[in-house]
C-alpha positions, 0 to 999 in steps of 0.5 A: 750201639743202642740209643739207651747207651747214649747219654743225652746232652744235658748242658749248654754247648759252649763250643759250637762247631761244624757250622754251615756258615763258616769258621769262628774263634771262641775264647776258652771257657774252661780252666787249663789247670783245674787245681791249685798247686800245693806242697806234695803235688806231683808236679813242680810249680814251674811245670804247672805254670808251663802247662798253663801257659803253653798247653803242654809239658815234657817229662823226661827220665821217669822210666828205667831203661828196662821198662822202656825196653819192655814197652818197645818190645811189646809195641813191636809184638803188636805190630808184627802179628796184627791178626790177633788184634781187633781188626776194627782197631787197626788203621793203615797208612793211606797208600799202603798196608803199613800199620798207622794206628792201633786203637784200644791199646790198653785193652789189647795189651797187659803191658800197655794197660799197666802203662796207662795206670802208671802213677808217674803219668796218670797222677800228674794228669789227675792233678792238672784236671783236679778229678778222678780220671778214666781212659777216653781213648788209647792208641799206638801211633806208628809212623814207618820210616820213609813212608809214614804220612803226616797228621794234619793240624787239629785240636783233639777236643774239636773232634771229641766234642763234635763227634764223641760228645765230650762236654768240656775241655777237661781232658789231657793226652799223654804221649809216651815216646817208644822211639827217639823223636827228633826234628827229622822223623816227624815229631809232634808239633804244637802251637804253645798258647793255642789251647786258649782259643777254640776254633769252631770249624766249618762243614757238616760232619759226614756220616761215619766220618771216622772211617776216612778221617783216621787216615786223613782228616779233612773235616774238623780241621782249621782253615789255612788262614786260621792256621797261619794266624795262629802260628804267627801269634803263638809260634810252633814248637816240636816236642823231641826226646829220647824214647821213654819221654812223656809229653802231656798236652791239653785237649785243645792245643793245636798240634800235628806232625810232618811225614817221616821220610827218614829211614827211622820209624817214629812210634808213640803210645797215646793215652787220653785221660778224661775227667770222671765228671766230663763223661761223654754225652750225645755228640754235639756236632754229629748225628751219631757217636763214633765207635767205642774203640775211639771214645769209651762211653759209660766207664765202670769206674775211675782209673786205679793208679799203680806203682812199681816196675813195668815189665 
């Protein structure tokens, strides 16, 4: 990436992180819900209040069975012949060659591109962020049965801010379950209310940190002491659901997932939506930005939302 493509930092850093003098807690400076509820909003008042309070929201039964089948079939096709995918976008499990993550999901699949633009997901996100949106990152997370490793506790925003240059907490992830997720097969776990505290992590960002952190993240994660305190304060909930369930969660909500030692795989599609006004600048805590498949820079236009059946 040329230096001309990297927008310089133009605003005060409200979330300084990757410090050499230790970890600290910072009160959130940005809203969790950016808009005021109004009649005709894509979410009910209690849903908006839950997202404001907990930093996540579960949406059920928004897709028809045939649409879910199409998504599951497409995810299986992508995994079955990964040679046709961008090899840069593929991440395998730490100890095997099993596919762990496929990035740039919507750019490598027409079906998932259609899903990313679906009004049933993107419109609630656009409402919560009170802005036009674009896809900052997309991925298919596949946690194989018996061997799928954990995703350790972290705030996505800490990495996106430090290594990608996302200025403010104005982004939301949408996780679309492509298999049933339950308490046993490594579902998403979240600390409700943790979105209101930014954990400024200790340690300088290594060069090309993403090459190792995508398999196992060790920099930009809170200390065991902080995680214990946050869990005691907020508790831990897991987001279970049948395939087709959608989980929306704030960019700063502390989350992670256990390994999967059941025979039943766990597969989810993720779309990270960033506010159009929150486009990336130079990294706030790294020497250079991560590659474009992890953090899209200079999007051409906001996302165009689509209605209708996914096939």
